C-alpha positions in Angstrom: 27.2 6.1 17.7 23.7 4.6 17.7 22.6 2.1 15.0 19.2 1.5 13.6 19.0 -2.1 12.3 16.6 -2.9 9.5 17.6 -6.4 8.4 14.3 -7.0 6.6 15.3 -4.4 4.0 18.6 -6.1 3.0 17.0 -8.1 0.3 15.4 -5.0 -1.2 18.5 -2.8 -1.1 20.9 -5.5 -2.2 18.7 -6.6 -5.1 18.7 -10.2 -3.9 14.9 -10.3 -3.8 14.5 -10.4 -7.5 11.5 -12.4 -8.2 10.3 -14.2 -11.4 7.2 -12.5 -12.7 5.3 -9.5 -11.4 4.8 -9.2 -7.6 1.4 -7.7 -8.1 0.3 -10.6 -10.3 1.6 -13.1 -7.9 0.3 -11.6 -4.6 -3.5 -12.4 -5.3 -2.6 -16.0 -6.0 -1.5 -16.4 -2.3 -4.5 -17.8 -0.4 -3.3 -16.4 3.0 -4.0 -12.6 2.8 -1.9 -11.9 5.9 1.1 -13.5 4.2 0.5 -11.7 1.0 -0.3 -8.5 3.0 -3.5 -8.1 1.0 -5.9 -5.9 3.1 -8.9 -6.2 0.8 -9.9 -8.0 -2.4 -12.3 -6.3 -4.7 -13.8 -7.3 -8.0 -11.2 -5.5 -10.2 -8.6 -4.3 -7.7 -7.1 -5.3 -4.4 -5.5 -3.3 -1.6 -2.0 -4.4 -0.4 0.4 -3.0 2.1 3.6 -1.6 0.7 6.4 -4.0 1.8 8.8 -1.0 2.1 6.5 1.7 3.4 7.3 5.4 3.6 5.0 5.7 6.6 2.8 3.3 8.6 -0.4 2.5 6.7 1.2 2.9 3.3 -1.0 0.9 0.9 -1.4 0.4 -2.8 -4.6 -0.1 -4.8 -3.7 -2.5 -7.6 -5.8 -3.8 -10.5 -5.7 -7.5 -11.0 -5.0 -6.9 -14.7 -1.3 -6.5 -15.6 -1.2 -3.1 -17.3 1.6 -0.6 -17.7 -0.5 2.5 -18.4 -3.6 4.0 -16.7 -5.2 4.8 -20.0 -5.4 1.0 -20.7 -7.4 0.3 -17.5 -11.1 -0.5 -18.2 -13.6 2.0 -16.8 -15.0 -0.4 -14.2 -11.6 -1.1 -12.8 -10.7 2.6 -12.8 -13.9 3.4 -10.9 -13.2 0.7 -8.3 -9.6 1.9 -8.0 -10.8 5.4 -7.1 -13.5 4.1 -4.8 -10.9 2.0 -2.9 -8.5 5.0 -2.8 -11.3 7.1 -1.2 -12.1 4.2 1.2 -8.4 4.0 2.1 -8.2 7.7 2.8 -11.1 7.3 5.3 -9.5 4.2 6.9 -6.1 6.0 7.2 -7.7 9.1 8.7 -9.6 6.9 11.3 -6.6 4.7 12.2 -3.6 7.1 12.1 -5.1 10.7 12.3 -2.6 12.1 9.8 -2.2 15.7 8.9 -2.6 14.8 5.2 -2.7 12.0 2.7 -0.5 11.3 -0.3 -2.2 9.8 -3.2 -0.4 9.0 -6.5 0.9 6.9 -9.3 4.3 6.6 -10.8 3.8 5.3 -14.3 6.9 4.1 -16.0 10.5 3.6 -14.7 11.5 7.2 -15.6 8.6 8.5 -13.4 9.9 6.5 -10.4 7.8 3.4 -10.6 9.5 0.6 -8.6 7.3 -1.9 -10.4 6.9 -0.2 -13.8 5.0 -2.9 -15.6 1.9 -3.0 -13.4 0.1 0.3 -12.5 -0.9 0.9 -8.9 -2.1 3.8 -6.7 -0.2 4.7 -3.6 -2.3 5.9 -0.6 -0.3 6.9 2.5 -0.8 9.0 5.6 1.5 12.0 6.2 2.3 14.2 9.2 3.9 17.6 9.4 7.6 17.2 9.6 7.5 13.4 9.1 10.6 13.6 6.9 13.1 13.7 9.7 16.9 13.5 9.6 16.8 9.7 9.5 14.7 9.6 6.4 16.5 12.5 4.7 20.1 11.9 5.6 20.2 8.2 6.5 17.8 7.0 3.8 16.1 4.9 6.5 12.5 4.8 7.6 11.6 4.6 11.3 8.2 2.9 11.6 6.3 2.6 14.9 4.6 -0.7 14.1 5.3 -3.9 12.2 3.7 -4.7 8.9 1.8 -7.5 10.6 0.2 -5.0 13.1 -0.5 -2.6 10.3 -2.2 -5.3 8.2 -4.4 -6.5 11.2 -5.5 -2.9 12.0 -6.3 -2.1 8.4 -8.1 -5.4 7.7 -10.2 -4.8 10.8 -11.1 -1.3 9.6 -12.0 -2.6 6.1 -14.4 -5.0 7.7 -16.1 -2.1 9.4 -15.0 -3.1 12.9 -13.3 0.3 13.7 -15.8 3.1 12.8 -19.3 1.9 13.8 -21.1 4.7 12.0 -19.0 4.7 8.8 -20.7 3.8 5.6 -18.4 1.6 3.4 -17.9 2.5 -0.2 -17.0 -1.1 -0.8 -17.9 -4.4 1.0 -15.3 -7.0 2.0 -15.7 -10.3 0.0 -14.6 -12.7 2.7 
């Protein structure tokens, strides 16, 4: 029998990673974006890698304001959230050449939100037949690159260093 070891997921599946406060409120306080896995900081929202991604490149667009419902998000932040989602679609298509893109929000615990108190938009690349037996039967993801590699690739793309002719919807702040 073969084994796939994913020790970095133990804290998540065991519940031992319970943190005080909201992870989305705490992440922007970290000065080191690589450590926080923040790909981009905007005026109202930031883009962060999903620590437990479904696929490589799985990011979330998160407002700085702690809100539990989309209807509470001010128009300016909602506009930036959509602009960043569009930008991330472009970046993911350029970097990963997926067959499609999933874009969505789970608002509230009953809707499947892992962090129910702070709304966030998931943006992730998808490929035909990417839900293989390991994901379906073994409830395990097989990712071809580390989060550190994903972060570096996406950060570079957000700075416009990947697609020379691409017009950015947003400009990096640092």
